[in-house]
C-alpha positions in Angstrom: -61.7 -111.7 113.1 -58.8 -110.0 111.4 -58.1 -111.3 108.0 -61.6 -112.6 107.3 -62.6 -110.2 104.6 -65.9 -110.3 102.7 -65.9 -109.4 99.0 -68.1 -106.4 98.3 -69.6 -104.8 95.2 -68.0 -101.3 95.3 -66.9 -98.9 92.7 -63.7 -100.5 91.4 -61.6 -97.3 91.1 -62.5 -96.2 94.7 -61.9 -99.7 96.1 -58.5 -100.0 94.4 -57.5 -96.5 95.6 -58.3 -97.3 99.2 -56.7 -100.8 99.1 -53.6 -99.4 97.5 -53.1 -97.1 100.5 -53.0 -100.1 102.9 -55.1 -98.2 105.4 -57.3 -101.1 106.7 -55.4 -103.3 109.1 -55.8 -104.9 112.5 -54.0 -103.4 115.4 -52.8 -105.9 118.1 -55.0 -106.1 121.1 -52.2 -104.7 123.4 -51.7 -101.6 121.3 -54.2 -99.3 123.0 -55.5 -96.3 121.1 -56.7 -93.2 122.9 -60.5 -93.2 123.3 -63.1 -90.5 123.9 -63.4 -91.6 127.6 -59.7 -90.9 128.2 -59.8 -87.4 126.9 -60.7 -84.3 129.0 -64.4 -83.6 128.6 -63.8 -80.0 127.4 -65.8 -80.1 124.1 -69.2 -78.5 124.4 -71.5 -80.3 122.0 -74.6 -78.3 122.9 -73.0 -75.1 121.4 -72.8 -76.9 118.0 -76.5 -77.9 117.9 -79.8 -76.1 117.4 -81.6 -75.2 120.6 -84.8 -77.1 119.7 -85.3 -80.7 118.6 -85.4 -81.1 114.9 -88.3 -83.5 114.6 -86.7 -86.9 115.3 -88.4 -88.1 118.5 -86.7 -89.6 121.5 -88.9 -91.8 123.7 -87.8 -92.5 127.2 -89.6 -95.5 128.6 -89.8 -95.6 132.4 -91.2 -98.4 134.4 -93.2 -96.0 136.7 -93.3 -98.1 139.8 -89.5 -98.6 139.8 -88.2 -95.2 138.8 -88.4 -93.4 142.1 -88.0 -96.3 144.5 -85.1 -95.6 146.9 -85.4 -99.0 148.8 -82.5 -101.3 148.0 -83.6 -104.4 150.0 -84.6 -106.4 146.9 -86.0 -109.4 148.8 -87.4 -112.0 146.3 -91.2 -111.8 146.4 -90.9 -108.9 148.8 -93.9 -106.8 149.7 -94.3 -103.1 149.0 -93.4 -102.5 152.6 -90.2 -104.6 152.3 -89.0 -103.6 148.9 -90.6 -100.2 148.4 -92.2 -98.6 145.4 -91.8 -95.5 143.3 -94.5 -92.8 143.1 -95.8 -90.3 140.6 -94.5 -87.6 143.0 -90.9 -88.9 142.5 -90.9 -87.4 139.0 -89.9 -84.1 140.3 -88.9 -81.2 138.0 -85.2 -82.1 138.7 -85.9 -85.7 137.7 -87.8 -84.7 134.6 -84.9 -82.4 133.5 -82.5 -85.4 134.0 -84.7 -87.3 131.6 -85.0 -84.4 129.1 -81.3 -83.9 128.9 -81.1 -87.2 127.0 -82.9 -85.5 124.1 -86.2 -86.9 125.3 -89.3 -85.5 123.6 -91.8 -88.1 124.9 -91.9 -90.1 128.2 -93.6 -93.4 128.1 -94.9 -94.0 131.6 -95.3 -97.8 131.6 -97.7 -99.4 134.1 -100.0 -96.5 134.7 -103.5 -97.9 134.0 -104.9 -99.7 137.0 -103.8 -103.3 136.7 -104.1 -106.3 139.0 -101.9 -106.1 142.1 -101.6 -108.2 145.3 -102.2 -105.5 147.9 -105.3 -104.7 150.0 -106.9 -101.5 148.8 -110.4 -102.4 149.9 -110.5 -99.3 152.1 -110.7 -97.4 148.8 -113.4 -99.5 147.3 -111.0 -101.6 145.2 -111.6 -105.4 145.3 -108.7 -107.7 146.1 -107.0 -109.5 143.2 -106.5 -113.3 143.2 -102.8 -114.5 143.2 -103.9 -117.5 141.2 -104.5 -115.2 138.2 -101.9 -112.5 138.8 -98.3 -112.7 137.7 -96.0 -111.6 140.5 -96.9 -109.7 143.6 -96.9 -106.2 142.0 -98.8 -107.5 139.0 -98.4 -107.3 135.2 -99.0 -103.9 133.7 -100.6 -105.7 130.8 -103.5 -107.2 132.8 -105.5 -104.0 133.1 -108.3 -104.0 135.6 -109.7 -100.5 135.2 -109.0 -98.4 132.1 -110.5 -95.3 133.7 -108.1 -95.2 136.7 -104.5 -95.6 137.6 -102.4 -98.0 139.7 -103.0 -97.1 143.4 -99.4 -98.2 144.2 -98.2 -95.1 142.4 -100.0 -92.6 144.5 -99.1 -91.0 147.8 -102.8 -91.0 148.6 -104.6 -93.8 146.7 -107.9 -92.0 147.0 -106.4 -89.1 144.9 -104.5 -91.3 142.5 -106.0 -89.9 139.3 -105.4 -86.3 140.4 -101.8 -87.2 141.2 -101.3 -88.6 137.7 -102.9 -85.6 136.2 -100.4 -83.4 138.1 -97.6 -85.6 136.6 -98.9 -85.0 133.1 -98.8 -81.2 133.8 -95.3 -81.4 135.3 -94.1 -83.4 132.2 -95.6 -80.8 129.9 -94.1 -77.9 131.9 -90.7 -79.6 131.5 -91.1 -79.6 127.7 -92.0 -83.3 127.1 -95.1 -85.2 126.1 -96.8 -88.1 127.8 -97.4 -91.6 126.4 -99.2 -94.4 128.3 -100.0 -98.1 127.4 -103.2 -99.2 125.8 -103.7 -103.0 125.6 -106.6 -103.7 123.2 -106.0 -107.4 122.7 -106.8 -108.4 126.3 -107.8 -107.2 129.8 -107.5 -108.7 133.3 -109.7 -111.7 134.0 -111.4 -109.7 136.7 -111.8 -106.4 134.8 -114.1 -104.1 136.8 -114.0 -100.3 136.4 -114.8 -98.3 139.5 -114.0 -95.0 137.8 -115.8 -95.3 134.5 -117.8 -92.2 133.4 -121.6 -92.2 133.6 -123.1 -94.2 130.8 -120.1 -96.4 130.2 -120.5 -100.1 130.7 -117.7 -102.5 131.7 -116.2 -105.0 129.3 -118.5 -108.0 129.2 -121.3 -106.4 131.2 -123.9 -106.9 128.5 -122.4 -110.0 126.8 -124.6 -113.0 125.9 -122.6 -115.7 127.6 -124.7 -118.5 126.2 -122.8 -118.4 122.9 -119.1 -118.6 122.0 -119.2 -115.6 119.8 -121.5 -112.6 119.1 -120.4 -109.5 117.2 -121.1 -107.1 120.2 -119.9 -109.4 122.9 -116.6 -108.1 124.3 -115.3 -111.6 125.1 -115.3 -115.1 123.6 -116.8 -117.9 125.8 -116.1 -121.6 126.4 -119.8 -122.4 126.7 -120.8 -124.8 129.4 -117.4 -125.0 131.1 -116.0 -123.1 134.1 -112.5 -121.6 134.1 -109.8 -123.7 135.8 -106.5 -122.3 137.1 -103.6 -123.8 135.0 -101.4 -126.4 136.6 -98.2 -124.9 137.8 -96.8 -127.5 140.2 -93.0 -127.7 140.2 -93.0 -124.6 138.0 -94.4 -121.7 140.0 -96.2 -120.9 143.3 -98.1 -117.7 143.7 -96.3 -115.2 145.9 -93.4 -117.7 146.1 -95.5 -120.0 148.3 -96.5 -117.5 150.9 -100.0 -118.2 152.3 -102.8 -115.9 151.1 -106.5 -116.3 151.6 -107.2 -116.2 147.8 -104.2 -118.4 146.8 -106.3 -121.6 146.7 -105.9 -122.7 143.1 -109.4 -121.5 142.3 -110.9 -118.5 140.4 -114.6 -118.3 139.6 -115.4 -117.6 136.0 -118.6 -119.0 134.6 -118.5 -119.7 131.7 -114.7 -119.6 131.0 -113.5 -117.0 128.6 -110.8 -117.4 125.9 -107.4 -116.5 127.3 -105.5 -113.4 126.2 -103.1 -115.2 123.7 -106.1 -116.9 122.1 -106.2 -120.2 124.0 -109.8 -121.5 123.8 -109.4 -123.9 126.7 -111.3 -123.6 129.9 -108.1 -124.6 131.6 -105.3 -122.8 129.8 -101.6 -123.9 130.0 -99.3 -122.2 132.5 -97.4 -120.6 129.6 -100.6 -119.1 128.2 -101.5 -115.5 129.2 -103.8 -117.0 131.8 -104.1 -113.8 133.8 -105.9 -112.1 130.9 -108.9 -112.7 128.6 -109.1 -112.1 124.9 -111.1 -109.1 123.6 -113.5 -109.7 120.7 -113.2 -107.3 117.8 -115.7 -108.9 115.5 -113.4 -111.7 114.4 -115.4 -114.9 114.3 -113.9 -118.1 115.7 -113.3 -119.3 112.1 -111.2 -116.2 111.5 -113.7 -114.4 109.2 -114.6 -110.7 109.8 -117.9 -109.5 111.1 -117.3 -105.8 110.1 -116.8 -103.8 107.0 -113.3 -104.1 105.4 -111.4 -101.1 104.0 -110.8 -101.1 100.2 -107.1 -101.4 99.2 -107.0 -97.7 98.1 -107.3 -96.6 101.7 -103.7 -97.6 102.2 -102.9 -94.2 100.5 -105.7 -92.1 102.0 -105.4 -89.8 105.0 -107.0 -90.1 108.5 -109.9 -87.8 107.4 -110.9 -90.3 104.7 -110.6 -93.2 107.2 -112.8 -91.4 109.8 -115.4 -90.7 107.1 -115.4 -94.4 106.0 -116.3 -95.5 109.5 -118.8 -92.7 110.2 -121.8 -94.7 109.0 -120.6 -98.2 109.7 -121.9 -100.4 112.6 -118.8 -101.5 114.4 -118.4 -104.1 117.2 -118.9 -102.8 120.7 -115.3 -103.4 121.7 -114.2 -100.9 119.1 -116.3 -98.2 120.7 -115.1 -99.0 124.2 -111.5 -98.5 123.3 -112.3 -95.3 121.3 -113.9 -94.0 124.5 -111.0 -95.0 126.6 -108.3 -93.4 124.5 -110.4 -90.2 124.1 -110.8 -90.1 127.9 -107.0 -90.0 128.3 -106.5 -87.5 125.6 -108.9 -85.2 127.5 -106.7 -85.7 130.6 -103.7 -84.4 128.7 -102.1 -87.7 127.5 -100.3 -87.1 124.2 -100.2 -90.6 122.8 -100.3 -94.3 123.3 -98.1 -97.4 123.0 -100.2 -100.3 121.8 -99.4 -103.7 123.2 -99.4 -106.7 120.7 -101.2 -104.6 118.0 -100.9 -107.3 115.4 -103.3 -109.5 117.3 -106.1 -107.0 116.6 -107.4 -106.4 113.0 -106.0 -103.4 111.1 -109.5 -102.1 110.4 -110.0 -101.5 114.1 -106.8 -99.5 114.2 -108.0 -97.4 111.2 -111.2 -96.7 113.1 -109.4 -95.9 116.4 -106.4 -94.0 115.2 -108.3 -91.9 112.7 -110.6 -90.8 115.6 -107.6 -90.0 117.7 -105.9 -88.0 115.0 -109.0 -86.0 114.3 -109.1 -85.2 118.0 -105.4 -84.5 118.3 -103.5 -84.4 115.0 -100.1 -84.5 116.9 -100.9 -87.6 119.0 -98.0 -90.1 119.1 -99.1 -93.6 118.2 -96.6 -96.4 118.7 -97.4 -100.1 118.1 -95.8 -103.4 119.0 -95.9 -105.4 115.7 -93.3 -108.2 115.1 -94.3 -109.5 111.7 -92.3 -107.6 109.0 -94.9 -108.7 106.4 -97.5 -106.6 108.3 -95.5 -103.5 108.8 -97.0 -101.5 105.9 -100.4 -102.9 106.6 -100.5 -101.4 110.1 -98.7 -98.2 109.1 -100.7 -97.4 106.0 -104.0 -99.1 106.6 -104.0 -99.0 110.5 -102.7 -95.4 110.5 -99.9 -96.1 113.1 -97.2 -93.5 113.4 -94.5 -95.9 114.5 -93.8 -99.6 114.9 -91.1 -101.5 116.8 -88.2 -102.4 114.5 -87.4 -105.5 116.4 -87.4 -108.5 114.1 -85.4 -106.7 111.6 -83.1 -104.1 113.1 -82.9 -104.9 116.8 -82.4 -108.6 116.3 -79.7 -108.1 113.7 -77.9 -105.4 115.8 -78.0 -107.8 118.8 -76.4 -110.5 116.7 -73.7 -108.1 115.6 -73.0 -107.2 119.3 -72.8 -110.9 120.1 -70.4 -111.5 117.2 -73.0 -113.7 115.4 -73.3 -111.8 112.2 -71.6 -109.1 110.1 -72.2 -105.4 110.8 -72.9 -105.0 107.0 -76.2 -106.8 107.5 -77.6 -103.6 109.1 -77.3 -101.9 105.7 -79.4 -104.7 104.1 -82.1 -104.2 106.9 -82.3 -100.5 106.2 -82.5 -101.0 102.5 -85.4 -103.4 102.9 -87.6 -100.8 104.7 -86.4 -97.7 102.9 -90.0 -96.7 102.1 -91.1 -96.8 105.7 -87.8 -96.3 107.7 -89.1 -93.1 109.4 -91.9 -95.1 110.9 -89.7 -97.9 112.5 -88.8 -97.1 116.1 -85.3 -98.2 117.1 -84.3 -99.5 120.6 -81.6 -101.4 122.4 -83.6 -102.1 125.6 -87.2 -102.1 126.7 -89.1 -104.0 129.3 -89.4 -107.1 127.2 -85.7 -107.4 126.2 -82.6 -108.3 128.1 -80.4 -105.6 129.5 -77.3 -105.1 127.4 -75.0 -105.5 130.4 -76.7 -108.8 131.5 -74.5 -111.9 131.2 -76.9 -113.5 128.7 -76.5 -110.5 126.3 -73.2 -108.7 126.4 -72.2 -108.9 130.1 -69.5 -111.6 129.5 -68.1 -109.8 126.5 -68.2 -106.1 126.4 -70.8 -105.4 129.0 -72.5 -102.0 128.9 -69.7 -100.7 126.8 -70.9 -102.8 123.9 -74.0 -100.6 124.0 -71.9 -97.6 122.8 -71.3 -98.5 119.1 -74.8 -100.0 119.0 -76.4 -96.8 120.4 -74.6 -94.7 117.7 -75.9 -96.9 114.9 -79.4 -97.4 116.3 -80.0 -93.7 117.1 -78.3 -92.2 114.0 -78.8 -94.5 111.1 -82.4 -93.4 110.1 -85.1 -90.8 110.6 -86.9 -93.2 113.0 -87.5 -92.3 116.7 -85.2 -93.8 119.3 -86.4 -95.4 122.5 -84.3 -95.5 125.6 -85.2 -97.7 128.6 -84.6 -96.1 132.0 -81.2 -97.0 133.5 -79.9 -98.1 130.1 -77.8 -95.0 130.1 -76.0 -96.1 133.3 -75.5 -99.7 132.4 -78.1 -101.5 134.6 -77.6 -105.3 134.2 -81.0 -106.5 135.4 -79.4 -109.3 137.4 -81.8 -109.2 140.4 -84.0 -112.3 140.9 -87.0 -110.7 142.3 -89.6 -113.5 142.2 -91.8 -113.8 139.1 -89.6 -111.8 136.8 -86.6 -113.4 135.2 -83.1 -112.0 135.8 -81.4 -110.2 132.8 -84.6 -108.2 132.4 -85.6 -105.7 135.1 -88.7 -107.3 136.6 -92.1 -105.7 135.6 -94.0 -108.1 138.0 -92.3 -107.5 141.3 -91.5 -104.7 143.8 -87.8 -103.9 143.3 -85.1 -101.4 143.4 -82.9 -100.9 140.3 -79.3 -100.5 141.6 -77.5 -98.6 138.8 -80.6 -96.3 138.4 -80.7 -95.7 142.2 -77.0 -94.6 142.1 -78.0 -92.0 139.5 -81.1 -91.1 141.4 -78.9 -90.4 144.5 -81.7 -90.4 147.1 -83.9 -88.2 145.0 -81.3 -85.6 144.0 -81.2 -87.1 140.4 -77.7 -85.9 139.9 -75.7 -89.1 139.4 -73.9 -88.5 142.7 -73.5 -92.2 143.5 -72.5 -93.4 140.0 -69.2 -95.1 139.4 -66.7 -93.4 137.1 -67.6 -95.9 134.4 -71.3 -95.3 134.8 -70.8 -91.5 134.7 -68.8 -91.8 131.5 -71.5 -94.1 129.9 -74.2 -91.6 130.7 -72.1 -88.7 129.3 -71.8 -90.8 126.1 -75.5 -91.3 125.9 -76.2 -87.6 126.5 -74.0 -86.7 123.6 -75.3 -89.3 121.1 -79.0 -88.7 122.0 -78.6 -85.0 121.7 -77.1 -85.4 118.2 -80.1 -87.7 117.4 -82.7 -85.2 118.6 -81.1 -81.9 117.6 -78.8 -82.3 114.6 -80.4 -81.2 111.3 -78.8 -84.1 109.4 -80.9 -86.5 111.3 -83.9 -85.6 109.1 -82.0 -86.2 105.9 -81.0 -89.1 103.8 -79.1 -92.2 104.8 -76.1 -93.1 102.6 -74.5 -96.5 103.3 -70.7 -96.6 102.9 -69.1 -99.9 101.8 -65.9 -100.8 103.6 -63.3 -103.3 102.6 -63.8 -105.3 105.7 -67.3 -104.8 107.1 -67.6 -107.6 109.6 -66.8 -105.6 112.7 -67.3 -102.0 111.4 -70.2 -100.1 109.8 -70.1 -96.6 108.2 -72.8 -94.4 106.8 -73.6 -90.8 106.0 -76.5 -88.7 107.2 -77.1 -85.8 105.0 -79.7 -82.9 104.8 -79.1 -79.7 102.8 -75.7 -78.4 103.9 -75.6 -80.6 107.0 -73.5 -83.8 106.7 -72.5 -86.4 109.3 -70.1 -89.3 108.8 -70.9 -92.1 111.4 -68.6 -95.0 112.0 -68.9 -97.7 114.7 -66.5 -100.4 115.5 -67.9 -103.5 117.3 -64.8 -105.5 118.0 -64.3 -106.1 121.8 -60.6 -107.0 121.5 -59.0 -105.4 118.4 -58.3 -101.8 117.5 -58.3 -100.9 113.8 -56.9 -98.4 111.4 -59.5 -97.8 108.7 -59.8 -95.6 105.6 -63.4 -94.5 105.0 -64.2 -93.6 101.4 -66.5 -90.6 100.9 -69.2 -90.7 98.3 -68.5 -88.5 95.3 -71.5 -86.2 95.7 -70.7 -85.7 99.4 -67.1 -84.9 98.6 -68.1 -82.4 95.9 -70.4 -80.6 98.4 -67.8 -80.5 101.2 -65.6 -77.4 101.1 -64.0 -77.9 104.5 -60.6 -79.6 104.6 -61.3 -81.3 107.8 -64.2 -82.8 109.8 -65.1 -82.1 113.4 -65.8 -85.2 115.6 -68.8 -84.3 117.7 -68.1 -86.7 120.6 -64.6 -85.4 121.4 -64.0 -82.2 119.4 -61.1 -83.8 117.5 -60.5 -82.8 113.9 -59.9 -85.3 111.1 -58.4 -84.2 107.7 -60.1 -85.0 104.5 -57.6 -86.7 102.2 -58.4 -86.0 98.5 -56.9 -87.3 95.3 -58.5 -86.3 92.1 -62.2 -87.1 92.5 -61.6 -89.5 95.3 -61.5 -88.9 99.0 -61.4 -90.5 102.4 -61.0 -90.0 106.1 -58.5 -92.1 108.0 -59.5 -93.3 111.4 -57.8 -95.1 114.3 -60.6 -96.9 116.2 -60.2 -98.5 119.6 -62.4 -101.5 120.5 -66.1 -100.6 120.6 -65.3 -97.0 119.6 -67.5 -94.8 117.4 -66.9 -91.5 115.7 -69.5 -88.9 114.5 -67.8 -86.5 112.2 -69.4 -83.3 111.0 -68.2 -82.5 107.5 
């Protein structure tokens, strides 16, 4: 709120200079300043940027079964015939170019490996899946049933499903982007059975000794002497919304019971456990001790060749070899990288073994891991040889709190400082399949809505050298409000057949031209296009981050991105109600290296004078609610 200033530790002379000018003050809510959206969109940003990405990746996550679906019925628990489904073939060259224009370098096709799904594909030799151990009708993409095949829902001809995905890989490459798919080493579906495995490859658990809880080369852990029992879900959940189904009988045969995916050792897991999956054994004994060689500490500093050499003569658990074979299979198909689900639930030594083998095979492979414990970040990057980790618990959670007016924007500087040594490895995002949509009522829908994503996007995408992840339909303000069955509203369901309304308006019956978007949605996408192209193409994005201390940082954050002769000043204002006039001090070294007398604002083409007095300088800004500026000095 206006008037609630925090004391900061700034250079005294510079601080007094700025304060003496009286250039930081609240503007009444009714005094409306001109914003970028109200200006004619005449400024051509592309002409100011290099023609090739500069090395800061942009990952576009698409939930594959939802992307091309034109059906808007959205019946809760609806079948594929009622609610429709998207296909690999919906990713046309036009659609892919629409993705690429967001600065995208990698597309993460979520939900590709064949997972459990409640639909009859027995005509193709696929066994029916049991609703008692499947979440939703369309199934969880993280209960993989066959790692050597793909989801038959996604194919025009299920018999040719693998060939159709291979064609999509080729189309994606032809459109100048790379392909990422999910690998979920921690767990597999309860009924894992590969129909497409190569000759000589055995299924998970096929050769396990089920008479013991644990053995090094068992793929699973067992509850010896007890049968699996479906968890109690009365008054909580009914499979398929209560619709009759021949297999929905509260029974699933598994003898003996296996440990559940989240580590539950009960034959009858709790409903909130990951009961649709089983935990994979990586040579971690039930007491937590390791049944494999451990890497010496100095390997934190050694390269993938040294890691690969370390494992070359070691006897590793069978599960390690299985996932090595799976990832290499997909690399041979043309996949360029992997997103690893819940990576911290698997020992870092396994990741050293797997990732070093991948990097030897493809040095450019893109390896992204879901790790939520900040104390383990360096362990999984340096010892596990991950390229990138989610920056959720630090950056995303803090940025969300800023957007919801629960903390000061200056906290983001503290987060960046805490990971300065690994910041280029920490992937930033505002949405993904696990998180609430920005425009949802529980996030920012009752405050700034999708517009609140604008200042957040600028900060998230531009503050560091880290990659940026966009979730499909984020750029058009999808609110995820549909209640589709198993999936919760506020998050676009990953368990149900559904249409995604805002995305469908951009898709425009397969034209992918935004023809049905509202004016607000078009303006939002235009904003995303500009910011993400700056993120992907501007040379300053590969340089240093310089935080700028403001006299009142609660609602506003400012920083410099600087590389050689390229300098950007970035300022984002998070207030939903108040405009502000602010004086942004420029660091002395930046000021000395800047010969221009004005800065060019890259979102609008406006020019801002540099005000200098002796060795001090600043730029004066008038910021509307939720406005950002990106000024090239």
